[in-house]
N, C-alpha and C positions, 0 to 999 in steps of 0.2 A: 504494500500500500504506500502511496505517496501522499504525504500531508503537506499542504502549503499554507502558510499564514501570510495573508496579504494585509498590510497595515499602513496607515497614514502616519508619517513622521518618523524621525530618527529617535532612537533611544539614547539619551544623553548621559544619564546617570550610570556610573560604573557598576553600582550594586545591581541594577536591573540587567545590565549587559552580562554580568557574571552569572546571574540566575538563569538568564536565557541560554547562555553557553552551557551551563550545567545540565539543564533539561534537554537541550539539543543533543548533548553527548549521551545521556541516558536513553533518549528515544532512538538513537541510531541502532540499537539492538532490535527494535521492533518495526521500524518503518524508515522510509526515506523522507527526510524533513527538508523543507525549503522555506526560508523566510524572505519575503519580498517587501521592501519598504518603498513607498512613494512619497514624494514631497507633500508637505502640508501647506496650506494657505494661511497667511497671517490674518487673524480675525481682529478687526479694530474694536476698541472699547465701545460698548453700547451700539454694536452693529444692528442695523435694521433687519427685519425678517427677510427682506428681499436680498440683502447682502449675504446673510447667513445661508440662504438657499443657493446663491451663486457659488459660494465657497464650497458647500457640500457637493454641488454638481461638478465643479472642477476636480475635486478630490476623487469623486466617483469615476470620472472619465479616466483618470490616471490608474485607478484600481482596475477598471474594466479592461484595460490593455493587457492585463495579466490573467484575467479570468478565462479558463479554458472551456471550450464548448462541451467537452466530454466530462468535465469535473462535476462533482456534487458540491454545490456551494452552500456553506453555512454562514449566514451573516449574524454577527453578534449585535443584538439590538435589545434595548430595554423591553420592548413590547413582544419579544419572542417567547418561546416556551421555556420554562425552567425545568431542568432535569437534575436528578441527583447523579452521583458519580457512576453508580451501577447502570442507570438508564443511558448515560452518555456512552459507556462502554458497550452496551447492547446495540446502540445506534451505530457506532463505528464498526462493530463486528458484523452487524446485519448488512451494512453497505458493502463490506468486503465479500460477504457470502453471495450477495446479489450481483456481483460482478463489477462494482465500482472500484476502479483502481486508483482514483485520485479524489481526495477531499480537500477543498479549499475553504479555510476559515477566513472571514473578512472582518477586520477591525477598522472602524472609522476613526476620524480625527476627533478633535475636541467638541465638534458640533454633532457628531454622529454620522450616520450613513444617509446618502441621498436616496430618495424614493426609487429612482431608476435601478439602483443596485439592490435594494430590498426586493424589488419585483423580480430581478434575475435570480435571486437566491432560491434554492430548493428548500431551505429550512431556515427559520429564524430562531436563534438560541439566545436566551437571556441567562446571565449568571446571577442577576439580582435586579431589583427595581432601582437600586442605587446606581449612581454614576461613578465610574472609576477612571483614573487617568489611563489613556490608551497604552502607555508604556507598562504600567502595572498589569493591565489586562493581558498583555502578551505573556507575562510570567504566569499569571493565573491560568490562562488557557493552556500553555505548555505543560504545566503541572497536571492539569486535569486530563490532557491527552495521554501523558505518561501513566497516570493512575489508571486510565481506561485500558491501556495495553497490559498493565500488570493484572488487572481484573480479568481481561480476556484470556490471558495466559494461565490463570489460576494461581498466580503468585501472590504472596502476602502484600497487603497494603495497609496503611494506617487508616483506621476508621474514625 
């Protein structure tokens, strides 16, 4: 299985980069992992709704250049479905069983994902109704993907 994480913005903090590198290394045992970063747009203070939509659209266009036609796309969105770790593992496992060889997780920028990308997504996943920094969300997502593969393999994982 090939897992891609498409994300807006660069990870600046070294502690996030270290965590991402650690989970990337751990995941190499289970899948082929690819992390693709696209540039984010600067959001002016007190930006109007129109400006915010334009920013999300520009970021979505950059992300869409990397979305593969044959991939199963999971968009991270507050309004998505919340799963527990076992349910996420079952989802990933089921996708592999049904012949999907690539899953692409998409993380938006500080304003979230544009509607065009949400429409392209095959599934919308929410980790919480709370908002997280997109850099931290990468770490959380990688940890949950790693946990999923441990569950799938029947290996112990921390509950």
